[in-house]
C-alpha positions in Angstrom: 53.7 1.0 54.4 56.8 2.3 56.4 58.1 5.6 55.5 61.4 6.0 54.3 64.3 7.0 57.1 64.9 10.5 55.5 61.3 11.6 56.5 60.4 12.6 60.0 57.3 11.2 61.8 56.1 13.4 64.5 56.5 12.3 68.1 53.3 13.2 70.0 50.5 11.0 71.5 48.1 11.7 68.7 44.9 9.5 68.4 45.6 6.4 66.1 43.7 7.7 63.2 45.7 10.9 62.8 48.9 10.5 60.6 51.6 13.0 59.9 54.8 13.5 58.1 57.6 15.8 57.7 60.0 15.8 54.9 63.5 16.8 54.9 65.8 17.8 51.9 66.7 14.4 51.1 65.0 11.5 49.1 64.3 13.3 45.8 65.6 14.0 42.3 66.1 17.7 42.0 69.3 19.3 41.5 71.3 21.7 43.5 70.6 24.2 44.9 67.1 22.4 45.3 68.5 19.1 46.0 66.8 16.8 46.3 63.2 16.5 47.8 62.0 20.1 46.7 58.2 20.0 47.0 58.0 24.0 46.2 56.8 24.8 42.7 57.5 28.6 43.1 61.2 28.6 43.8 62.8 28.3 40.5 63.2 24.2 40.5 62.4 22.5 37.3 58.7 21.9 37.2 59.2 18.1 36.2 61.5 17.5 39.3 59.1 19.0 41.7 56.3 17.0 40.0 58.5 13.8 40.3 59.2 14.7 44.1 55.5 15.1 44.9 54.9 11.9 42.9 57.3 10.0 45.2 55.4 11.3 48.4 52.0 10.5 47.0 52.8 6.7 47.6 52.7 7.5 51.3 49.5 9.7 51.2 45.9 8.7 50.9 45.1 11.6 48.5 46.7 14.7 46.6 47.5 17.2 49.3 45.8 20.7 49.2 49.0 22.8 48.4 48.5 26.3 49.5 49.8 29.7 48.1 51.4 30.8 51.2 51.6 34.6 51.6 52.3 35.0 55.5 49.0 35.7 56.3 46.1 34.4 58.3 43.8 32.9 55.9 43.0 28.9 56.8 42.0 27.0 54.0 39.5 24.0 54.1 41.2 20.8 52.9 38.0 19.1 52.8 37.3 21.0 49.7 39.8 19.7 47.2 40.4 20.6 43.7 41.8 24.1 44.0 45.1 25.8 44.8 43.6 28.3 47.7 45.8 31.2 49.0 46.4 30.7 52.8 48.8 29.9 55.4 47.2 27.1 57.2 44.7 24.1 56.3 42.3 22.1 58.4 40.2 18.7 57.6 37.6 16.8 59.3 37.2 14.4 56.3 39.1 11.2 56.3 41.8 11.1 53.7 41.9 15.1 53.2 45.6 15.9 53.5 46.6 19.2 54.7 50.1 20.5 54.0 52.4 23.7 54.6 55.8 24.2 53.2 58.7 25.7 54.8 62.4 26.4 54.8 63.2 28.2 57.9 59.5 29.1 59.1 57.8 26.9 61.5 55.3 24.4 60.7 52.8 23.7 63.5 50.5 20.7 63.4 47.3 20.4 65.3 44.8 17.5 66.2 42.2 17.1 68.9 42.3 14.4 71.3 39.2 12.5 69.8 40.9 12.4 66.2 38.0 14.4 64.7 40.0 17.3 63.2 43.6 18.2 62.2 45.4 21.2 61.1 48.6 22.6 59.7 49.8 26.0 59.9 52.8 27.9 58.4 54.3 30.1 61.2 56.9 32.4 60.2 57.3 35.5 62.2 55.1 37.7 60.2 52.4 35.0 60.2 52.9 34.3 63.9 52.6 38.0 64.9 49.4 38.4 62.7 47.6 35.6 64.3 48.1 32.4 62.1 47.8 30.1 65.0 44.8 31.5 66.6 43.1 31.6 63.2 43.8 28.0 62.8 42.5 26.9 66.1 39.5 29.1 65.6 38.7 27.3 62.4 39.1 23.8 63.9 36.1 24.7 66.0 37.0 22.6 69.1 37.9 23.6 72.7 41.6 24.5 72.6 42.5 22.6 75.8 41.2 19.4 73.8 44.1 20.2 71.2 47.6 19.1 71.0 50.2 20.5 68.8 53.6 19.4 67.2 56.4 21.9 66.1 58.5 21.0 63.2 61.9 22.0 61.9 62.4 25.8 61.8 65.3 28.3 62.1 66.7 28.2 65.8 67.4 31.2 67.9 71.0 31.1 67.4 70.6 31.7 63.9 67.6 34.0 63.6 68.6 37.7 63.9 65.9 40.1 63.5 65.3 44.0 64.0 64.0 45.8 67.0 60.9 46.2 65.0 60.2 42.5 65.0 60.8 42.2 68.7 58.5 45.3 69.4 55.6 43.7 67.3 55.9 40.7 69.9 56.4 42.3 73.2 53.8 45.2 72.6 51.1 42.2 72.0 52.5 40.1 75.0 55.1 41.5 77.3 55.9 37.8 78.0 57.5 37.4 74.4 60.5 39.6 75.8 61.9 36.3 77.1 61.9 34.8 73.8 64.5 37.4 72.6 68.2 37.7 73.4 70.6 40.6 72.3 72.5 40.0 69.2 75.1 42.3 67.6 74.6 45.9 66.3 71.2 46.5 68.0 69.7 43.3 66.7 68.0 40.6 68.5 68.0 36.9 68.3 64.4 35.5 68.1 63.2 32.0 69.4 60.4 30.9 67.0 59.6 27.9 69.1 59.2 29.8 72.3 57.1 32.4 70.7 54.7 29.8 69.3 54.6 28.1 72.5 53.6 31.2 74.1 50.5 31.8 71.5 49.5 28.1 72.0 49.5 28.5 75.7 47.8 31.7 75.6 44.8 29.7 73.8 44.8 27.1 76.4 47.0 24.4 74.6 49.4 22.9 76.9 50.2 19.6 75.2 53.1 20.9 72.8 55.5 18.6 71.3 58.5 18.8 68.8 61.0 21.3 68.3 64.7 21.5 68.9 65.5 21.5 65.0 67.6 24.2 63.3 66.9 24.3 59.4 70.0 26.8 59.3 72.6 24.8 61.0 71.3 21.4 59.9 72.6 22.0 56.2 72.8 18.2 55.2 69.2 17.7 56.5 67.2 20.8 55.8 66.4 23.5 53.4 67.2 27.1 54.7 66.1 30.2 52.8 68.1 32.7 55.4 71.2 30.4 54.9 71.2 29.9 51.2 68.6 32.5 49.5 67.9 30.1 46.5 66.5 26.7 48.0 63.8 24.3 48.1 60.9 23.7 50.4 60.0 21.1 52.8 56.4 19.7 53.5 54.4 19.3 56.6 51.6 16.8 56.3 48.7 15.8 58.3 45.3 13.9 57.8 42.9 11.6 59.2 43.1 7.9 58.5 
């Protein structure tokens, strides 16, 4: 079954048995300000609308995704062990048809797979989780040589729209001086942070050089994406990956 046009299929040279998709805000039934394909059940949307939106996606998935209670931390859940709602900010899977998912609305979703198609992962990389090591934790949990992995970066807030304080810049630059290149001066002592660049640095440091995607802006592409920073009360998009 071909996916609807309002969904994004990652453009990366993943093995044929690695399947992935990225939702937008389009194609669901939720009313404003959650219009329309809101997948988040924790943002104030009508529970029946969220359930219906998730059911619409289930026709494209081999099983019920392992939905996470995301907390901007570094816990990696095992999607092979379905049937629970784990707290965590990433998921990995080695079993066929076990679906990993992370939800975002400005934070950066990162998909990972190995070149053999034996393991997949999805990570929720906001600046807090990224600084804390969610990417590193996900790669460690996948338990394969990092140089054997590839990554796809999904829709996130762009540098031009992501203003942060000096304390955020310091967290990254103190850990890696190269991170300074991912910040440009803003107004009133603030900085504009490039989540895509910061994530690529982290991946490169692990030995992962095959990195695809990026170039979106959830904040500026209002008609296509949810953005928490832009709207405050809004929906959540989903980034899914599984082995076929």
